[in-house]
C-alpha positions in Angstrom: 12.8 -47.8 13.2 12.8 -48.9 16.9 9.7 -49.0 19.1 10.2 -45.6 20.7 10.5 -43.9 17.3 7.5 -45.8 16.0 5.5 -44.6 19.0 6.7 -41.0 18.6 5.8 -41.0 14.9 2.4 -42.4 15.6 1.8 -39.7 18.2 2.9 -37.1 15.6 0.4 -38.4 13.0 -2.4 -38.3 15.6 -1.5 -34.7 16.5 -1.5 -33.6 12.9 -4.8 -35.3 12.2 -6.3 -33.7 15.3 -5.1 -30.3 14.1 -2.8 -29.8 17.1 0.1 -29.4 14.7 -0.3 -27.5 11.4 0.8 -29.9 8.6 2.0 -27.0 6.5 4.0 -25.7 9.4 5.7 -29.0 10.2 9.1 -29.5 8.6 8.4 -32.8 6.7 11.2 -32.3 4.2 13.0 -29.2 5.4 10.5 -26.8 3.7 7.5 -24.7 4.9 4.6 -24.7 2.4 2.0 -22.1 1.3 -0.8 -22.5 -1.2 -1.5 -19.5 -3.4 -4.9 -19.8 -5.0 -4.9 -17.4 -8.0 -6.7 -16.6 -11.1 -6.2 -18.1 -14.5 -3.3 -16.4 -16.4 -1.0 -15.7 -13.5 0.9 -19.0 -13.7 4.1 -17.6 -15.3 4.4 -14.5 -13.2 4.0 -16.4 -9.9 6.5 -19.0 -11.0 9.1 -16.2 -11.2 7.9 -14.4 -8.0 7.8 -17.6 -6.0 11.4 -18.4 -6.9 12.5 -14.9 -6.0 10.6 -14.9 -2.8 11.9 -18.3 -1.7 15.5 -17.1 -2.2 14.7 -13.9 -0.2 13.0 -15.8 2.5 15.9 -18.3 2.9 18.3 -15.3 3.1 16.3 -13.3 5.6 14.6 -16.0 7.7 17.0 -18.9 7.3 14.3 -21.4 6.3 13.2 -22.9 3.0 9.7 -22.3 1.8 7.8 -23.7 -1.1 4.8 -21.9 -2.7 2.2 -24.2 -4.3 -0.1 -22.7 -6.9 -3.7 -23.3 -8.0 -5.1 -21.5 -11.0 -8.5 -21.2 -12.7 -11.3 -18.7 -13.4 -11.2 -16.2 -10.5 -14.8 -16.6 -9.4 -14.5 -20.4 -9.6 -11.3 -20.3 -7.5 -13.1 -18.2 -4.8 -15.9 -20.8 -4.8 -13.3 -23.6 -4.5 -11.8 -21.9 -1.4 -15.3 -21.5 0.0 -15.8 -25.2 -0.5 -12.6 -26.2 1.2 -9.6 -25.7 -1.0 -7.0 -24.9 1.7 -5.6 -21.7 0.4 -3.1 -19.9 2.7 -3.3 -16.8 0.4 -5.6 -15.7 -2.4 -4.5 -13.5 -5.3 -7.7 -13.1 -7.2 -8.8 -11.0 -10.2 -11.5 -9.0 -8.4 -12.0 -7.5 -5.0 -15.5 -8.9 -5.0 -14.1 -12.5 -5.3 -12.2 -11.9 -2.0 -15.3 -10.3 -0.5 -17.3 -13.4 -1.2 -14.9 -15.2 1.1 -15.3 -12.5 3.7 -19.0 -13.1 3.6 -18.3 -16.8 4.3 -16.3 -15.9 7.4 -13.0 -17.1 6.0 -11.3 -13.7 5.7 -11.5 -10.7 8.1 -13.4 -7.6 7.0 -10.3 -5.4 7.2 -8.4 -7.3 4.5 -8.1 -4.3 2.2 -6.1 -2.4 4.8 -3.5 -5.1 5.2 -1.2 -3.9 2.4 -0.7 -0.7 0.3 -3.2 0.4 -2.4 -6.1 -1.5 -0.8 -4.0 -4.7 -1.0 -3.6 -4.4 -4.8 0.0 -4.9 -5.8 -0.6 -4.1 -9.5 -3.5 -3.2 -11.8 -4.5 -4.2 -15.3 -7.2 -3.9 -18.0 -9.0 -5.6 -20.8 -7.7 -5.2 -24.4 -8.2 -7.0 -27.8 -6.2 -9.6 -29.5 -6.7 -9.9 -33.3 -5.1 -11.9 -36.1 -2.3 -10.7 -38.4 -3.2 -7.5 -40.3 -6.5 -7.2 -38.3 -8.7 -8.4 -41.2 -12.0 -7.4 -39.5 -10.6 -3.8 -38.8 -11.3 -3.9 -35.1 -10.1 -0.7 -33.5 -12.5 0.0 -30.7 -15.5 -1.4 -28.8 -18.2 -0.5 -31.5 -16.4 -2.6 -34.0 -17.1 -5.7 -31.9 -20.8 -5.7 -32.8 -20.4 -5.5 -36.5 -22.0 -8.4 -38.5 -19.7 -11.4 -39.0 -17.3 -10.6 -36.1 -16.7 -13.7 -33.9 -15.6 -12.9 -30.3 -13.8 -15.2 -27.9 -14.0 -14.3 -24.2 -14.4 -16.2 -20.9 -17.6 -16.9 -19.1 -18.5 -14.0 -16.7 -20.0 -16.6 -14.3 -16.7 -18.3 -13.7 -14.0 -15.8 -14.8 -12.7 -12.5 -13.7 -11.6 -11.8 -17.3 -15.2 -12.6 -18.4 -16.7 -10.2 -15.8 -14.2 -7.4 -16.7 -14.9 -7.8 -20.4 -18.6 -7.2 -19.9 -17.9 -4.3 -17.5 -15.4 -2.7 -19.9 -17.9 -3.0 -22.8 -20.7 -1.5 -20.7 -18.4 1.3 -19.5 -17.3 2.1 -23.1 -20.8 3.3 -23.7 -21.2 5.2 -20.5 -17.8 6.8 -20.8 -18.9 8.4 -24.1 -22.0 9.9 -22.6 -24.4 7.0 -23.4 -27.1 6.0 -21.0 -27.7 2.6 -19.4 -30.3 1.5 -21.9 -27.8 2.1 -24.7 -25.1 0.2 -22.7 -27.5 -2.7 -22.1 -28.3 -2.9 -25.8 -24.6 -2.7 -26.7 -23.6 -5.6 -24.5 -26.6 -7.6 -25.7 -25.3 -7.2 -29.3 -21.8 -7.9 -28.3 -22.6 -11.2 -26.7 -24.7 -12.1 -29.7 -21.3 -12.1 -31.5 -19.6 -14.3 -28.8 -19.3 -17.7 -30.3 -17.1 -19.2 -27.6 -17.0 -18.7 -23.8 -13.9 -20.1 -22.2 -14.0 -21.2 -18.5 -11.2 -18.8 -17.8 -8.6 -16.5 -19.5 -6.2 -19.3 -20.4 -8.9 -21.5 -21.8 -10.1 -18.7 -24.0 -6.5 -18.0 -25.1 -6.1 -21.6 -26.1 -9.2 -21.6 -28.2 -8.3 -18.3 -29.9 -4.5 -18.5 -30.2 -3.9 -22.2 -30.6 -7.1 -23.6 -32.0 -7.7 -20.6 -34.3 -11.3 -19.9 -33.2 -12.7 -16.4 -33.5 -11.7 -13.0 -35.0 -11.0 -11.2 -31.7 -10.3 -12.1 -28.2 -11.2 -9.9 -25.2 -8.5 -10.6 -22.6 -6.2 -9.3 -19.9 -3.4 -7.0 -21.1 -0.7 -9.3 -19.8 -2.3 -12.3 -21.5 -2.5 -10.3 -24.7 1.2 -9.5 -24.5 2.1 -13.1 -23.9 0.0 -14.4 -26.8 1.4 -11.7 -29.1 5.0 -12.5 -28.2 4.5 -16.2 -28.6 2.7 -16.0 -31.9 5.7 -14.7 -33.9 3.6 -12.1 -35.7 0.4 -14.1 -36.1 -1.4 -12.1 -33.4 -1.4 -8.5 -32.5 -2.8 -6.3 -29.6 -5.4 -3.6 -30.2 -5.8 -1.0 -27.4 -9.4 0.4 -27.4 -9.9 4.1 -26.8 -10.9 3.3 -23.2 -11.2 0.3 -20.9 -11.8 -0.6 -17.3 -9.2 -0.4 -14.6 -8.9 -3.9 -13.3 -7.8 -4.2 -9.6 -6.6 -7.7 -8.7 -6.3 -8.0 -5.0 -4.5 -10.2 -2.4 -4.8 -11.3 1.2 -4.3 -14.3 3.4 -7.2 -16.6 4.3 -7.5 -16.1 8.1 -9.3 -19.4 8.8 -6.7 -21.4 6.9 -3.5 -19.8 8.1 -4.7 -20.2 11.7 -5.2 -23.9 11.3 -2.0 -24.3 9.2 0.1 -22.1 11.5 1.3 -20.2 8.4 0.2 -16.6 9.0 3.7 -15.2 9.4 4.9 -16.8 6.2 1.7 -15.8 4.4 2.1 -12.1 5.5 5.8 -12.2 4.4 4.9 -13.6 1.0 2.2 -11.1 0.2 4.3 -8.2 1.5 7.0 -9.3 -0.9 4.6 -8.6 -3.8 4.8 -4.9 -3.0 8.6 -4.7 -3.1 10.6 -3.3 -6.0 12.0 -6.8 -7.1 8.4 -8.2 -7.3 7.1 -5.1 -9.0 9.8 -5.6 -11.7 8.6 -9.1 -12.2 5.0 -8.1 -12.5 5.9 -5.4 -15.0 8.1 -7.7 -17.1 5.1 -10.0 -17.4 2.7 -7.3 -18.5 1.0 -6.3 -15.3 1.0 -2.6 -14.5 3.0 -2.0 -11.3 2.0 0.4 -8.5 5.7 1.3 -8.0 6.0 4.6 -9.9 9.7 4.1 -10.7 9.1 0.6 -12.1 6.1 1.8 -14.1 8.2 4.5 -15.8 10.8 2.0 -16.7 8.2 -0.1 -18.5 6.2 2.7 -20.3 7.1 1.4 -23.7 5.7 -2.1 -23.0 2.7 -0.8 -21.0 1.6 2.4 -22.9 -0.7 5.0 -21.4 -4.4 4.1 -21.8 -7.6 5.8 -20.7 -8.8 3.5 -17.8 -12.1 4.2 -16.1 -12.7 3.1 -12.4 -15.4 0.7 -11.4 -17.2 3.7 -9.8 -17.9 5.0 -13.3 -20.6 2.3 -13.7 -21.3 1.0 -10.1 -21.0 2.0 -6.5 -18.0 -0.4 -6.0 -16.9 -3.9 -7.0 -19.4 -5.6 -4.7 -22.2 -3.6 -6.2 -21.0 -4.4 -9.7 -21.0 -8.1 -8.8 -24.5 -8.1 -7.6 -25.9 -5.8 -10.3 -24.2 -7.3 -13.3 -23.6 -10.9 -12.4 -26.0 -11.8 -9.6 -29.2 -13.7 -10.2 -31.4 -11.8 -12.7 -28.6 -9.3 -13.1 -27.5 -7.6 -16.4 -25.7 -10.7 -17.7 -28.7 -12.9 -17.2 -31.0 -10.3 -18.7 -29.2 -10.0 -22.0 -29.8 -13.7 -22.6 -26.7 -14.5 -24.8 -28.2 -17.8 -25.7 -26.3 -21.0 -26.2 -22.6 -20.5 -26.5 -20.2 -23.4 -26.8 
């Protein structure tokens, strides 16, 4: 490298370090990069979506793009972004996890209006996974508090799956005409049967499916489908009479795409999630698509289920976060004790 090139390269490094040139926007190896910070069990679906999007982006824009992924418990992931994880986009389990980043000034208040369906490309729910022949005869929520039933579920403090499991259990009482005192007592008894709290959905799945811990796992529908398919008959899915409508949400992180100069690419990536090809990928992985035609095609894999909205038990997702999982909220008050 001659002197002029060395000087030019040095100036480039200085510019990048100073933030004058976004490092994600600069063509270091012929590819633009985005970081998608997502919740725990979405690894496989985003592997497929990212490949499809990259091919579409190259065809339409004429540039290569690489999507990097980060996965973990949804609330823990939101906290990581708040603490500096440089996400260009977040695809998290709960709207309240994204709202926590709005409250930190990282995302604009209007994020829900950026894409259709309040920026929710699919929806999901919480179901049960049991062992072959269902030896504990678990069919619905009341069966979970029977003596001798060992439950595996993620920690509500770190995981969207964990939060949704508690909300679904609480709502199962309210949905049948019970009152809040009865709902509180039910979840208290349920968590007395929780022997293991995973850090996230995939950690809980490993403990239940691979390590053989517990009699029943409370998990995402898509995760239950994956586990059942991979178990070769050793695990099966049980759909309770009712469950909560989970609403994973997506947006770009305004503060980061501005400094990375990646807003256009981030917009394109998230918009792709609402297209028919991406909706097909979501459905094939066990996520319930918002595209009606795709949903009809996958009815056998994703059967009808009675799903209640968050407004059945709280004002909205933010209210549910504060009321159930905030300091001295419902989860703290039921005192589940020491769970490994």
